[in-house]
GUPA-992318 format. One record per residue: residue in one letter; x, y, z of N, C-alpha, C in turn. Coordinates in steps of 0.001 Angstrom, whole numbers, padded with zeros to 6 digits, always signed. Example, Ala and Ser with C-alpha at 12.3 -4.5 7.8 and 13.67 -1.06 7.14 Angstrom:
// residues 2
A+013190-005690+007800+012300-004500+007800+013200-003300+007800/S+012850-002250+007080+013670-001060+007140+012900+000030+007870/
// end
This chain:
// residues 450
M+000852-001192+000000+000000+000000+000000+000890+001245+000000/D+000851+002012-001069+001714+003182-001201+001152+004374-000430/R+002060+005150+000156+001676+006373+000848+002429+007552+000241/D+001753+008692+000141+002366+009875-000475+003596+010353+000292/I+003639+010096+001602+004756+010569+002413+006064+009903+002009/E+005973+008793+001289+007188+008112+000833+008008+009010-000091/K+007348+009880-000846+008068+010818-001711+008889+011796-000873/D+008322+012244+000248+009047+013156+001134+010233+012449+001786/L+010043+011179+002135+011141+010418+002722+012275+010225+001714/L+011926+010008+000454+012951+009827-000574+013738+011115-000786/L+013052+012249-000805+013753+013534-000915+014691+013738+000263/W+014228+013338+001442+015055+013443+002655+016320+012602+002511/K+016181+011390+002010+017337+010515+001842+018357+011113+000877/Q+017860+011780-000149+018734+012297-001192+019432+013599-000804/Q+018998+014225+000283+019621+015476+000721+020976+015194+001373/A+021977+015934+000971+023288+015776+001586+023260+016223+003042/D+022527+017285+003317+022431+017826+004674+021045+017499+005228/H+020907+016324+005787+019607+015897+006312+019661+015777+007830/M+018505+015910+008453+018382+015757+009895+017679+014445+010208/P+017875+013893+011403+017049+012765+011821+015576+013153+011791/I+014729+012175+011550+013287+012412+011433+012551+011829+012631/L+011571+012567+013128+010563+012028+014034+009264+011926+013244/L+008787+010706+013031+007532+010491+012315+006412+010433+013336/R+005483+011379+013231+004453+011559+014256+003075+011267+013679/G+002206+010748+014517+000855+010427+014076+000210+009455+015040/A-001111+009320+014937-001855+008454+015843-001478+006994+015640/R-001842+006194+016604-001611+004756+016495-002385+004187+015307/Q-001758+003240+014617-002394+002469+013554-002625+003249+012252/V-001944+004392+012075-002065+005085+010786-001018+004601+009786/G-000112+003717+010234+000820+003102+009293+002248+003581+009380/K+002661+004152+010515+004004+004719+010623+005085+003646+010444/S+004983+002561+011203+006007+001508+011126+006042+000887+009739/Y+004871+000648+009170+004805+000044+007835+005497+000914+006807/V+005233+002218+006848+005819+003146+005873+007338+003162+005977/V+007850+003252+007210+009297+003335+007386+009969+002036+006951/E+009412+000903+007333+010010-000376+006951+009966-000572+005438/K+008854-000225+004815+008732-000334+003357+009754+000566+002667/F+009868+001797+003148+010818+002754+002586+012254+002277+002784/G+012561+001785+003973+013925+001354+004265+014363+000193+003397/R+013474-000759+003187+013831-001926+002379+013950-001579+000891/A+013223-000548+000473+013249-000169-000944+014445+000707-001293/H+014952+001487-000338+015927+002516-000691+017255+002435+000069/F+017424+001434+000910+018683+001247+001624+019163-000191+001436/D+020437-000396+001629+020975-001761+001555+020398-002631+002672/N+020185-002010+003829+019601-002743+004952+018961-001779+005931/I+018145-002306+006813+017457-001504+007815+017575-002201+009162/L+017932-001454+010190+017970-001971+011557+016795-001376+012321/I+015911-002245+012785+014704-001812+013495+014876-002066+014980/I+014797-001010+015754+014814-001113+017214+013420-000730+017707/N+012754-001646+018375+011424-001365+018921+011540-001342+020444/F+011456-000130+021012+011699+000022+022446+010575-000557+023299/E+009404-000751+022713+008320-001391+023453+008583-002887+023594/L+009085-003503+022515+009360-004939+022522+010750-005261+023057/Q+011670-004282+022960+013062-004499+023384+013503-003404+024356/P+012836-003299+025515+013154-002203+026450+014599-002240+026949/E+015232-003421+026925+016609-003528+027393+017568-002714+026534/L+017169-002404+025289+018046-001637+024404+018109-000155+024778/C+017242+000263+025667+017321+001651+026156+018669+001909+026822/R+019289+000849+027356+020586+001029+028022+021666+001508+027057/C+021470+001228+025775+022446+001687+024779+022463+003201+024662/F+021400+003846+025145+021279+005293+025010+021546+006018+026333/E+022148+005298+027275+022564+005967+028503+023699+006944+028206/T+024448+006651+027162+025382+007620+026587+024696+008280+025401/L+025033+009529+025154+024444+010236+024009+025429+010340+022849/H+026539+009625+022943+027545+009664+021881+027167+008673+020774/P+026896+009156+019551+026406+008292+018479+027283+007083+018183/H+028608+007258+018162+029482+006136+017810+029414+005037+018863/D+029307+005426+020128+029177+004425+021188+027816+003727+021101/I+026782+004499+020809+025438+003921+020673+025420+002881+019563/L+025982+003243+018420+025967+002329+017270+026815+001092+017539/A+027922+001267+018221+028769+000112+018529+028027-000885+019403/N+027316-000378+020396+026557-001249+021290+025387-001913+020574/L+024655-001131+019780+023522-001694+019042+023983-002756+018050/S+025093-002476+017385+025604-003407+016382+025949-004758+017008/L+026570-004735+018197+026933-005970+018873+025709-006716+019399/L+024791-005979+020004+023609-006617+020599+022651-007155+019547/M+022559-006456+018408+021624-006869+017357+022300-007694+016270/H+023644-007855+016384+024391-008627+015384+024114-008096+013972/H+024183-006775+013877+023818-006105+012622+024831-004993+012357/K+025482-005039+011214+026435-003998+010841+025688-002736+010425/I+026090-001615+010998+025445-000331+010698+026423+000522+009902/E+026079+000825+008657+026947+001592+007780+026244+002877+007342/P+026751+004029+007741+026162+005294+007285+026092+005362+005769/G+024955+005790+005260+024731+005860+003817+024121+004597+003249/K+024266+003485+003967+023720+002214+003501+022646+001650+004428/T+022720+002007+005715+021783+001480+006713+020797+002552+007143/L+019530+002201+007219+018521+003059+007851+018320+002554+009272/L+018545+003413+010250+018304+003087+011647+016912+003565+012025/F+016041+002638+012356+014647+002947+012678+014401+002677+014155/L+014141+003735+014903+013873+003655+016334+012367+003753+016549/D+011717+002596+016650+010262+002551+016761+009841+002607+018227/E+008641+003154+018457+008125+003393+019811+009175+004141+020633/I+009708+005184+020025+010827+005926+020612+010420+006678+021874/Q+009117+006888+022066+008682+007586+023278+009012+006784+024535/D+009233+005470+024395+009580+004638+025547+011046+004767+025934/C+011799+005524+025150+013210+005763+025458+013529+007242+025192/P+013150+008131+026100+013368+009573+025882+014811+009929+025556/N+015767+009166+026106+017173+009451+025791+017478+009249+024314/A+016733+008339+023653+016930+008134+022212+016501+009365+021437/I+015454+010041+021910+015022+011292+021263+016100+012350+021457/R+016630+012432+022674+017691+013411+022945+018918+013122+022094/A+019194+011843+021867+020391+011465+021110+020319+011883+019649/L+019112+012113+019143+018965+012491+017737+019757+013758+017423/R+019823+014660+018387+020596+015901+018191+022055+015574+017874/Y+022607+014604+018595+024020+014304+018447+024284+013455+017209/F+023286+012702+016764+023414+012038+015471+023549+013080+014368/K+022784+014154+014475+022877+015221+013478+024230+015917+013532/E+024719+016180+014737+025941+016965+014890+027212+016143+014661/Q+027219+014879+015094+028456+014087+015083+028471+012972+014045/L+027294+012579+013543+027249+011512+012551+026152+011827+011528/P+026276+012976+010848+025185+013444+009986+024933+012570+008765/E+025893+011745+008391+025705+010914+007204+024810+009711+007461/L+024524+009381+008727+023641+008261+009045+022182+008709+008946/H+021351+007879+008353+019919+008171+008247+019180+007516+009416/V+018512+008342+010227+017823+007867+011422+016374+008353+011407/I+015442+007446+011666+014029+007802+011798+013517+007255+013125/G+012886+008114+013893+012201+007699+015110+010706+007850+014922/A+009935+006957+015527+008473+007025+015425+007866+006476+016700/G+006656+006909+016977+005968+006396+018158+004529+006828+018183/S+003662+005925+018615+002233+006211+018616+001840+007218+019689/L+002561+007215+020803+002235+008130+021896+003376+009116+022121/L+004049+009448+021036+005221+010311+021084+004895+011695+021638/E+003712+012206+021318+003365+013574+021725+003389+013741+023240/F+003061+012683+023980+003036+012794+025440+004430+013023+026003/T+005431+012347+025434+006810+012573+025868+007281+013963+025483/L+006972+014376+024244+007430+015683+023767+006801+016830+024545/N+005605+016608+025086+004890+017674+025797+005146+017685+027296/E+005953+016770+027786+006269+016775+029211+007077+018024+029554/A+006777+018586+030720+007376+019873+031100+008894+019817+031170/D+009451+018663+031581+010902+018584+031768+011638+018022+030556/F+010912+017822+029449+011570+017279+028263+012002+018409+027343/R+013265+018364+026914+013800+019400+026021+013968+018811+024626/M+013150+019292+023707+013205+018834+022320+014468+019381+021655/P+015214+018529+020923+016416+019014+020226+016059+019882+019016/V+015644+021106+019293+015174+022020+018258+016289+022334+017270/G+015930+022315+015970+016890+022643+014931+017792+021494+014548/R+017649+020365+015220+018477+019199+014908+017638+017996+014486/V+016326+018145+014534+015408+017047+014213+014281+017595+013346/Q+013915+016840+012327+012809+017218+011445+011603+016334+011744/S+010437+016952+011941+009202+016195+012165+008452+016010+010850/L+007920+014820+010653+006980+014540+009581+005713+013986+010225/Y+004568+014318+009651+003280+013931+010229+002549+013001+009270/L+002138+011849+009798+001401+010870+009001-000021+010761+009524/K-000961+010755+008592-002382+010690+008931-003006+009487+008230/P-004274+009205+008458-004935+008135+007694-004826+008390+006194/L-004994+007343+005403-004930+007503+003949-005937+008541+003493/S-005501+009424+002614-006399+010407+002009-007269+009726+000955/F-008212+010471+000421-009074+009910-000624-008254+009535-001853/K-007266+010359-002214-006441+010027-003383-005578+008799-003113/E-005075+008659-001906-004312+007457-001572-005212+006225-001604/Y-006449+006401-001164-007429+005306-001219-007678+004865-002656/L-007844+005839-003560-008078+005492-004970-006923+004659-005516/K-005712+005043-005200-004557+004289-005683-004519+002900-005057/A-004850+002817-003765-004792+001534-003058-005760+000515-003629/I-006933+000977-004083-007926+000030-004610-007760-000200-006114/G-006708+000390-006687-006412+000131-008094-006998+001114-009078/Y-007446+002285-008581-008044+003298-009451-007103+004489-009608/L-005864+004209-009962-004883+005273-010156-005319+006226-011257/D-006039+005722-012259-006495+006585-013351-007450+007655-012847/L-008311+007310-011884-009220+008307-011311-008440+009342-010500/R-007437+008889-009793-006603+009838-009046-005924+010812-010000/E-005338+010311-011057-004653+011174-012018-005628+012127-012696/F-006853+011667-012928-007870+012546-013512-008163+013720-012588/I-008351+013431-011295-008609+014482-010316-007477+015497-010294/E-006246+015022-010380-005086+015898-010267-004875+016769-011501/Q-005518+016431-012611-005289+017161-013857-006481+017996-014322/V-007679+017671-013865-008868+018340-014385-008875+019821-014003/D-009362+020650-014920-009512+022075-014635-010782+022571-015312/F-010842+023870-015606-012081+024458-016126-012170+024426-017646/K-011155+023892-018300-011152+023885-019755-012161+022896-020336/K-012447+021859-019562-013359+020833-020051-014196+020334-018887/S-015504+020247-019086-016385+019802-018015-016190+018317-017730/I-016475+017923-016493-016355+016525-016096-017587+015770-016578/A-017378+014723-017347-018502+013928-017853-019299+013358-016693/N-020619+013354-016820-021473+012921-015714-021164+011500-015236/P-020913+010511-016125-020584+009171-015620-019339+009164-014728/I-018331+009980-015074-017123+010068-014250-017447+010740-012920/H-018253+011804-013000-018675+012519-011794-019397+011577-010836/Q-020315+010781-011352-021082+009864-010510-020203+008760-009934/E-019252+008282-010723-018341+007237-010222-017481+007767-009082/L-017010+009000-009202-016199+009583-008139-017019+009840-006879/L-018269+010269-007046-019153+010418-005886-019377+009072-005207/K-019521+008037-005998-019675+006692-005443-018445+006308-004622/Q-017270+006609-005143-016051+006263-004424-015896+007088-003146/V-016360+008335-003155-016356+009136-001930-017249+008476-000880/R-018414+008003-001294-019308+007331-000351-018647+006075+000212/N-017975+005319-000660-017247+004135-000187-016196+004530+000846/Y-015437+005581+000510-014365+006019+001395-014919+006484+002739/M-016043+007186+002722-016642+007640+003972-017021+006464+004869/S-017429+005378+004268-017788+004191+005042-016551+003482+005580/L-015501+003450+004769-014293+002711+005128-013316+003555+005933/G-013144+004809+005537-012122+005649+006118-010752+005332+005554/G-009725+005869+006197-008380+005734+005682-007425+004977+006579/M-007945+004175+007510-007058+003388+008362-006527+002201+007565/P-005204+002021+007508-004629+000981+006652-005181-000413+006906/S-005390-000792+008154-005861-002145+008438-007277-002367+007925/V-008099-001306+007919-009463-001427+007406-009431-001594+005887/L-008604-000798+005219-008497-000923+003766-007879-002259+003364/K-006966-002757+004176-006401-004079+003908-007488-005145+004000/A-008354-005028+005008-009468-005971+005141-010419-005842+003965/Y-010629-004623+003525-011512-004362+002376-010976-005038+001116/L-009697-004847+000848-009097-005415-000361-009022-006941-000289/S-008790-007481+000896-008695-008934+001026-010054-009612+000892/S-011133-008825+001026-012484-009392+000918-013028-009336-000505/E-012210-008809-001436-012689-008622-002812-013016-009955-003469/S-014108-009962-004201-014459-011121-005029-014907-010616-006393/I-014734-011431-007399-015100-011065-008769-016283-011904-009214/E-017335-011236-009647-018482-011943-010200-018122-012392-011616/L-018063-013714-011821-017623-014239-013110-018552-013853-014247/S-019819-013609-013920-020781-013307-014981-020529-011955-015620/N-020067-010991-014825-019859-009655-015391-018541-009019-014957/T-017689-009796-014310-016368-009354-013838-016425-008103-012959/S-017574-007812-012352-017661-006667-011449-017047-007018-010098/R-016532-005995-009415-015884-006202-008123-016911-006061-007009/S-016817-006912-006001-017652-006769-004820-016790-006987-003587/F-017195-006371-002473-016399-006417-001257-017299-006719-000070/D-016696-007286+000966-017422-007639+002180-017206-006542+003220/F-018215-005677+003381-018086-004571+004326-018121-005057+005768/N-018649-006252+006012-018688-006765+007378-017283-006943+007942/K-016344-007397+007115-014955-007556+007549-014350-006198+007909/C-014703-005201+007132-014174-003853+007385-014729-003292+008688/Q-016022-003503+008906-016629-003011+010142-016053-003712+011362/L-015754-004993+011233-015123-005718+012341-013766-005114+012660/Q-012987-004795+011626-011678-004197+011857-011808-002815+012474/Q-012807-002045+012063-013053-000735+012673-013398-000877+014148/T-014220-001865+014473-014590-002113+015867-013365-002477+016697/I-012471-003283+016133-011240-003666+016825-010372-002439+017084/L-010244-001565+016078-009443-000353+016247-010006+000539+017347/L-011311+000750+017335-011934+001588+018365-011706+000999+019748/S-011789-000321+019848-011541-000988+021123-010091-000834+021555/N-009168-000942+020595-007745-000795+020919-007428+000601+021428/Y-008057+001604+020831-007823+002972+021302-008303+003131+022741/R-009435+002537+023072-009936+002610+024454-008975+001913+025411/Q-008422+000775+024980-007497+000042+025835-006199+000805+026056/D-005871+001719+025161-004656+002531+025307-004774+003603+026377/F-005981+003919+026806-006167+005037+027733-005280+004889+028969/G-005122+003663+029438-004325+003440+030637-002853+003745+030464/K-002389+003854+029214-000980+004117+028952-000621+005591+029157/Y-001627+006466+029050-001292+007889+029137-002224+008682+030045/A-003052+008003+030809-003967+008720+031696-003945+008109+033085/K-004206+008939+034076-004365+008448+035443-005705+007736+035553/L-005794+006874+036546-007013+006088+036730-008234+006984+036869/T-008061+008125+037527-009189+009036+037738-009626+009719+036449/Q-008759+009732+035429-009079+010421+034173-009725+009503+033141/I-009590+008194+033327-009996+007269+032280-011493+007331+032003/S-012308+007495+033023-013759+007557+032798-014124+008775+031957/H-013423+009890+032174-013692+011090+031374-013190+010906+029939/L-012048+010239+029792-011562+009921+028453-012572+009059+027699/Q-013084+008059+028356-014063+007178+027717-015294+007953+027303/R-015713+008871+028149-016922+009658+027860-016707+010567+026651/V-015571+011270+026627-015285+012168+025499-015133+011362+024212/F-014421+010235+024290-014180+009405+023113-015492+008873+022541/E-016414+008480+023418-017713+007975+022975-018565+009075+022357/K-018473+010263+022910-019320+011376+022457-018769+012068+021209/A-017453+012042+021027-016798+012841+019985-017374+012634+018586/P-017611+011393+018129-018127+011240+016761-019452+011955+016528/G-020280+012051+017550-021565+012731+017399-021495+014230+017563/L-020319+014745+017942-020165+016186+018155-019466+016884+016991/V-019036+016114+015994-018387+016713+014817-019353+017682+014141/G-018874+018854+013832-019698+019863+013172-020342+020852+014117/D-020397+020537+015408-021011+021422+016401-019941+022172+017178/H-020304+023330+017715-019423+024009+018641-019270+023123+019873/F-018036+022934+020307-017799+022022+021423-018184+022696+022728/K-019081+022059+023442-019505+022511+024767-019237+021380+025751/Y-018541+021687+026828-018205+020645+027795-019452+019976+028359/S-020525+020737+028499-021750+020183+029062-022391+019148+028150/K-022086+019209+026847-022638+018216+025927-022006+016837+026128/V-020806+016829+026693-020117+015561+026946-020633+014932+028222/D-020658+015722+029294-021137+015218+030592-021549+016412+031433/A-022830+016562+031616-023349+017718+032348-022941+017696+033815/D-022574+016512+034330-022242+016394+035751-020745+016544+036018/A-019928+016527+034975-018481+016631+035154-018041+018087+035127/R-016932+018373+035801-016378+019726+035770-015741+019976+034409/S-015805+021224+033951-015255+021574+032639-013786+021225+032539/Q-013024+021421+033623-011591+021142+033596-011325+019660+033368/Q-012178+018792+033902-011998+017360+033701-012187+016979+032227/I-013201+017561+031607-013446+017284+030190-012352+017907+029335/K-011906+019093+029725-010842+019770+028992-009561+018944+029012/T-009218+018394+030180-008020+017558+030298-008143+016312+029435/A-009311+015674+029464-009533+014475+028646-009416+014804+027167/L-009938+015933+026783-009878+016358+025385-008437+016571+024953/E-007633+017167+025818-006233+017411+025493-005460+016102+025378/L-005776+015138+026227-005123+013836+026143-005458+013135+024834/L-006710+013202+024434-007116+012577+023170-006498+013299+021982/R-006321+014588+022110-005649+015341+021044-004192+014896+020937/N-003505+014750+022068-002115+014312+022044-001983+012903+021471/A-003013+012081+021678-003010+010727+021117-003354+010724+019638/G-003726+011882+019099-004061+011995+017678-005450+011525+017341/L-006298+011326+018335-007641+010792+018088-008658+011886+017802/I-008324+013111+018171-009216+014255+017965-008384+015438+017480/Y-008935+016173+016513-008311+017406+016031-009232+018580+016326/P-008720+019651+016913-009556+020840+017124-009613+021710+015870/I-010737+022366+015671-010890+023387+014632-011216+024683+015364/Y-010309+025642+015338-010481+026851+016140-011144+027972+015345/S-011889+028775+016062-012522+029957+015470-011457+031017+015189/T-011580+031665+014039-010692+032770+013682-011537+033921+013149/T-011044+035121+013332-011771+036274+012808-011606+036403+011297/A-010614+035717+010742-010342+035752+009293-010074+037164+008787/S-009502+037983+009643-009227+039380+009266-007845+039571+008671/G-007014+038549+008738-005668+038659+008196-004907+037372+008424/I-003674+037345+007936-002841+036152+008107-001602+036517+008925/P-001074+035559+009677-001502+034162+009773-002789+034013+010579/L-003567+033023+010229-004855+032814+010885-004695+032507+012365/I-003587+031864+012728-003380+031478+014118-003313+032685+015050/S-002858+033822+014510-002740+035016+015350-004095+035624+015669/L-005146+035167+014976-006473+035736+015157-007486+034682+015587/M-006996+033597+016192-007906+032524+016579-008341+032688+018028/N-009457+032062+018334-010021+032066+019689-009978+030634+020210/E-009040+030347+021121-008865+028988+021614-010065+028494+022427/K-010882+029422+022910-012038+029017+023719-013247+028640+022870/K-013175+028931+021583-014293+028635+020688-013782+027672+019620/F-014247+026430+019659-013707+025435+018741-014718+024327+018461/K-014448+023614+017384-015160+022390+017025-014127+021270+016985/I-014566+020048+016739-013610+018948+016689-013850+018079+015461/L-012785+017417+015048-012848+016329+014081-012388+015059+014765/F-012915+013927+014341-012453+012631+014809-011237+012238+013961/L-010479+011257+014430-009296+010814+013700-009606+010416+012273/D-010710+009693+012064-010955+009076+010767-012445+008993+010512/V-012861+009311+009290-014276+009352+008956-014915+007968+009045/G-014188+006925+008636-014740+005581+008729-014974+005163+010165/L-014026+005490+011051-014196+005185+012466-015315+006020+013069/M-015451+007266+012607-016552+008110+013067-017893+007485+012716/V-018009+007014+011466-019257+006397+011010-019550+005134+011816/R-018507+004329+012024-018698+003088+012781-019099+003373+014220/A-018432+004344+014850-018736+004674+016239-020120+005285+016390/S-020623+005889+015300-021952+006509+015332-023059+005505+015073/H-022688+004266+014726-023663+003185+014483-024662+003565+013389/V-024133+004096+012297-024984+004420+011152-025521+003121+010559/E-026790+003094+010249-027407+001880+009718-026780+001490+008391/A-026653+000175+008205-025923-000352+007054-026484+000126+005721/E-027813+000231+005622-028387+000595+004328-028093+002044+003944/L-027659+002850+004912-027334+004246+004612-025888+004422+004173/L-025050+003407+004402-023619+003569+004205-023252+003953+002780/L-023825+003266+001811-023408+003491+000433-024406+004308-000371/E-025529+004649+000215-026551+005385-000531-026587+006861-000150/N-026878+007141+001126-027101+008533+001534-026108+008993+002593/I-024943+008356+002669-024025+008642+003770-023570+010097+003800/I-023459+010734+002646-023015+012134+002605-024010+013039+003334/L-025289+012642+003350-026326+013467+003955-026592+013116+005414/V-026010+012015+005901-026318+011524+007244-025797+012482+008306/N-026490+012505+009458-026096+013319+010616-025985+014806+010271/R-026969+015307+009531-027042+016721+009172-025789+017180+008428/G-025198+016271+007680-024009+016634+006912-022722+016594+007697/A-022764+016115+008954-021547+016083+009778-020496+015160+009195/I-020928+014070+008551-019964+013143+007957-019242+013816+006792/A-019986+014588+006002-019356+015333+004905-018368+016349+005451/E-018704+017012+006548-017795+017990+007144-016547+017305+007694/Q-016719+016140+008316-015575+015356+008788-014669+014989+007615/F-015274+014534+006520-014494+014141+005341-013682+015318+004813/V-014309+016473+004664-013607+017641+004114-012482+018075+005048/G-012766+018121+006350-011717+018494+007297-010560+017518+007284/Q-010881+016233+007206-009844+015204+007162-009006+015327+005897/E-009634+015661+004785-008901+015865+003537-007991+017089+003625/L-008478+018176+004209-007645+019370+004361-006423+019068+005222/L-006602+018266+006267-005470+017855+007095-004503+016983+006300/A-005057+016065+005519-004233+015091+004801-003309+015752+003788/Y-003767+016847+003172-002975+017467+002111-002143+018641+002611/T-002131+018851+003922-001140+019763+004484+000229+019137+004312/P+001247+019883+003886+002578+019285+003723+002984+018484+004955/S+003589+017326+004736+003851+016398+005836+004820+016964+006874/F+005598+017983+006517+006545+018560+007464+005922+019683+008298/E+004633+019966+008076+003943+020997+008847+002921+020355+009790/E+002817+020905+010974+001756+020478+011886+000455+021137+011438/A-000488+020339+010996-001705+020865+010378-002595+021556+011411/R-003211+022650+010995-004176+023364+011826-005397+023703+010974/L-006559+023647+011597-007808+023964+010913-008534+025083+011650/Y-009244+025903+010850-009970+027044+011407-011359+027133+010788/F-012268+027785+011516-013582+028120+010981-013910+029539+011410/W-014989+030070+010869-015416+031432+011204-016858+031395+011672/C-017162+032181+012685-018566+032269+013114-018834+033650+013696/R-020086+034036+013619-020558+035263+014259-021803+034911+015028/E-021758+035110+016329-022875+034723+017187-023582+035966+017712/K-024448+036491+016890-025288+037605+017277-026741+037178+017155/K-027551+037589+018110-028948+037175+018090-029643+037575+016789/S-029250+038705+016266-029915+039186+015051-029308+038615+013781/S-028081+038060+013886-027405+037604+012674-026392+036521+013007/M-026871+035287+013117-025996+034141+013342-025410+033696+012001/A-024134+033425+011970-023500+033001+010727-022283+032141+011041/E-022011+031175+010161-020856+030302+010351-020383+029766+009006/V-019069+029732+008820-018442+029142+007641-017552+028010+008124/D-017660+026851+007500-017086+025620+008035-015574+025630+008170/F-014873+026136+007152-013406+026121+007190-012861+027419+006597/I-011739+027851+007150-010991+028983+006604-009570+028503+006343/I-009100+028655+005110-007734+028261+004776-007029+029442+004125/T-005747+029291+003921-005001+030280+003152-004347+029589+001967/V-004346+030278+000843-003623+029838-000349-002714+030993-000739/G-001432+030840-000480-000530+031976-000641-000907+033051+000365/S-001165+034241-000123-001563+035344+000767-003068+035540+000806/K-003822+034655+000145-005274+034782+000086-005951+034002+001206/I-006947+034617+001814-007808+033928+002778-008992+033356+002007/I-009201+032053+002131-010237+031369+001361-011225+030698+002306/P-012481+031151+002317-013504+030485+003141-014110+029299+002381/I-014425+028233+003106-014979+027016+002509-016251+026626+003235/E-017319+026497+002486-018611+026049+003035-018912+024662+002479/V-019247+023733+003358-019553+022358+002960-021064+022196+002900/K-021546+021789+001740-022972+021524+001543-023131+020054+001170/A-023671+019283+002090-023787+017846+001856-024742+017523+000726/G-025803+018302+000606-026787+018062-000441-026370+018656-001769/S-027215+018455-002754-026920+018978-004092-027159+020475-004179/T-027977+020986-003293-028286+022418-003294-028089+022965-001889/G-028150+024258-001763-028003+024883-000455-027601+026331-000597/Q-028183+027177+000251-027845+028591+000204-026491+028834+000849/L-025880+029949+000515-024544+030280+000989-024549+031638+001682/K-025552+031870+002525-025701+033175+003164-024490+033534+004015/S-024026+032588+004835-022884+032876+005710-021621+033127+004908/L-021443+032358+003852-020262+032527+003017-020242+033909+002371/H-021359+034318+001813-021441+035651+001189-021272+036761+002225/L-021830+036565+003417-021708+037556+004478-020248+037746+004868/L-019535+036652+005066-018123+036738+005428-017313+037398+004317/M-017574+037016+003077-016827+037591+001955-017049+039092+001874/H-018280+039532+002132-018597+040960+002105-017904+041697+003250/E-017971+041124+004458-017395+041791+005631-015879+041918+005529/K-015225+040879+005011-013762+040850+004978-013203+041210+003603/D-014072+041570+002684-013665+041932+001322-012835+040818+000676/L-013353+039591+000771-012697+038439+000160-013225+038251-001250/K-012343+038017-002188-012724+037972-003595-013268+036610-004019/M-012982+035575-003250-013397+034234-003657-013819+033408-002452/G-014871+032638-002634-015294+031666-001647-015479+030317-002313/I-015483+029262-001520-015585+027911-002065-016761+027178-001460/R-017547+026552-002336-018599+025627-001907-018153+024218-002269/V-018096+023347-001272-017806+021932-001515-019125+021178-001417/S-019478+020481-002487-020772+019802-002525-020704+018642-003506/Q-021861+018101-003836-021934+017034-004821-022089+017580-006239/Q-022049+018895-006380-022170+019518-007696-020849+019433-008462/P-020896+019454-009797-019659+019422-010600-018830+020683-010406/L-017631+020651-010917-016705+021776-010838-017209+022940-011672/S-017215+024146-011068-017624+025350-011803-017126+026585-011057/F-017135+027733-011747-016739+029000-011143-017544+030113-011786/N-018209+030917-010950-019057+031979-011474-018432+033361-011327/G-017134+033397-011086-016449+034669-010906-016254+035041-009454/Q-017012+034390-008566-016903+034685-007136-016893+033412-006287/I-017779+032482-006618-017882+031228-005873-017311+030087-006714/L-016300+029440-006179-015729+028252-006806-016456+027032-006245/S-017172+026329-007095-017892+025131-006682-017002+023920-006935/V-016592+023261-005855-015661+022133-005931-016405+020853-005566/P-016420+019865-006449-017043+018597-006079-016304+017971-004908/I-017013+017269-004067-016466+016804-002793-015258+015892-002979/Y-015151+015272-004136-014005+014393-004379-012759+015160-004807/M-012836+016485-004910-011684+017289-005343-011200+018259-004270/V-011446+017973-003006-010929+018821-001934-009414+018940-002031/S-008772+017875-002448-007306+017870-002575-006797+018909-003567/E-007647+019328-004485-007210+020213-005579-007551+021677-005345/I-008062+022017-004187-008504+023392-003934-007375+024392-004142/S-006222+024153-003555-005111+025107-003724-004715+025257-005185/R-004636+024148-005894-004249+024205-007312-005263+024998-008112/L-006542+024770-007862-007584+025467-008617-007605+026965-008315/V-007425+027303-007040-007405+028727-006665-006248+029443-007361/K-005107+028792-007459-003924+029428-008050-004065+029679-009549/I-004884+028846-010239-004987+029036-011687-006115+029975-012061/L-006927+030399-011101-008014+031323-011417-007526+032772-011425/
// end
């Protein structure tokens, strides 16, 4: 299963002046798989150290001197380590904080060696008050669930992916192609982008001999989604105190149904203190299971300088897991899923796509705009920047829908362009760019050519 981040890893390998990498992301998004696949394809050999399975190897990092570390690892693992030929992969690196600290000295004293560290709960170590990150000596890359374009390639529809990446306003999208892509979006919303779920999906494929059409067993995929959700719950004990676990469970259970709404602590548990829910939310964010979308005034860039941390919405880790956790009825999965839950699933999908196509070396952030006045309530789902332009995005799950809030924001902030993401084909009327939901990945490209 190919991942787009592999291209970034290859560029990193080819750089003469490269830094060690910390690959960050939630559990089960494919970090170990990507690194091992990359290492075997582009290096003579790869040495994998897993600190969760081999905690005794932490003793090799009691010294921070790279040559001593490598000498000890080489003897204990019976593996020759050659800079330029060997990829050193330090998996579950959060279990050995000294290994993270040592990355600085690998950069300074042994820069020709390629080193990648990864860990599912890495953020908790990095955010500890007494931990000092080797700033300027380590490069972070962020891995997320498979995007819609990665999904298309994984299921063998590379031609559809290439079509999406090339289409513009010179030629309209033929309706059969448009409908096929909408169908694939619905499939993706049901499955999501977790590698193990897509693996189950592909392994369940069968071919009808009468017409050679492909069919898949969604029950296997749902079982894998259920296992993943259960595994995330079982992880709570790894990063939370016993007194916090009940609040974590409550937030985790409620989160899929809160996508698209302003987050209110009372909606999670009216009897719990706000600080307890806030702490649980922060823990789930560090685990990569929840992403906040902060309110911004959209009055200028950078958007982060104008955000309100007290006013936010949330996204779940993955749209397929969100759908599974919400117990959406099976008959709705492939027919009307875009419209389910007042369009919250469509909003989750768009937000997840915007996160997925953020450059892997940047920590992705999402924003929305709202005005809460009794006489004039208004909200726009997402605010992004393309170059120096502020671009508002409104998600319309249905085929039609008014854009009052979008027009209001554009008028107030003197924005020249707004975007509607819907099931409608690609079009532009001089002010509103209508982007079909399967082309969220192309928003920046389309804005730049207009």
